[in-house]
C-alpha positions as CSV (number, residue, x, y, z in Angstrom):
1,X,-13.0,2.8,-19.5
2,X,-15.3,1.3,-17.0
3,X,-11.6,-0.9,-16.2
4,X,-9.5,1.7,-15.6
5,X,-12.3,3.0,-13.0
6,X,-12.6,-0.3,-11.5
7,X,-8.6,-0.3,-11.1
8,X,-9.2,3.4,-9.3
9,X,-11.2,2.4,-7.1
10,X,-9.8,-0.5,-6.0
11,X,-6.6,1.3,-5.2
12,X,-8.3,4.0,-3.5
13,X,-10.2,1.4,-1.4
14,X,-6.9,-0.9,-0.8
15,X,-5.4,2.4,0.4
16,X,-7.9,3.3,2.3
17,X,-8.6,0.1,4.1
18,X,-4.3,0.2,4.6
19,X,-4.7,3.8,6.5
20,X,-7.2,2.7,8.9
21,X,-5.7,-0.2,9.7
22,X,-2.1,2.1,10.6
23,X,-4.9,4.3,12.5
24,X,-5.3,1.1,14.7
25,X,-2.6,0.2,15.5
26,X,-1.2,3.5,16.7
27,X,-4.3,4.0,18.2
28,X,-5.9,6.2,16.4
29,X,-3.9,9.2,18.0
30,X,-4.6,12.9,16.0
31,X,-3.0,14.5,13.5
32,X,-1.5,11.6,11.7
33,X,-4.3,10.9,9.2
34,X,-2.4,12.8,6.0
35,X,0.8,10.4,7.3
36,X,-1.5,7.5,7.6
37,X,-2.5,8.0,4.2
38,X,0.8,8.4,2.3
39,X,2.3,5.7,4.0
40,X,-0.6,3.7,2.6
41,X,-0.2,4.9,-1.1
42,X,3.7,3.9,-0.2
43,X,2.3,0.4,0.4
44,X,0.4,0.2,-2.1
45,X,3.0,1.2,-4.5
46,X,5.5,-1.0,-3.2
47,X,3.3,-3.9,-3.2
48,X,3.1,-3.3,-7.4
49,X,6.3,-3.4,-7.2
50,X,6.4,-6.6,-5.5
51,X,3.9,-8.2,-7.8
52,X,5.4,-7.1,-11.3
53,X,8.5,-8.8,-9.7
54,X,6.9,-12.1,-9.0
55,X,5.9,-11.9,-12.5
56,X,8.7,-11.5,-14.1
57,X,10.9,-13.8,-11.4
58,X,13.3,-11.1,-10.4
59,X,12.3,-10.9,-6.6
60,X,14.9,-9.6,-4.6
61,X,15.6,-10.2,-1.0
62,X,16.1,-6.5,-0.5
63,X,12.3,-6.3,-2.2
64,X,11.6,-8.2,0.4
65,X,12.4,-6.0,3.0
66,X,11.2,-3.2,1.6
67,X,7.9,-4.7,1.9
68,X,7.9,-5.8,5.6
69,X,9.6,-2.8,6.8
70,X,6.8,-1.4,9.7
């Protein structure tokens, strides 16, 4: 049970940090907090998919392109 809590905490921290860096990159313009957060969540999910692909040896160029999108 504790490991699930730690994983969720790491997930939330990763997304929070990523959303913060997205806000920095656009100069902290107001009213974009939600879109920064949602984009960071999508980046997190994409990263997880890529990690699974790397473990399985099934990384594709399309997958790498998707992760590299701004």
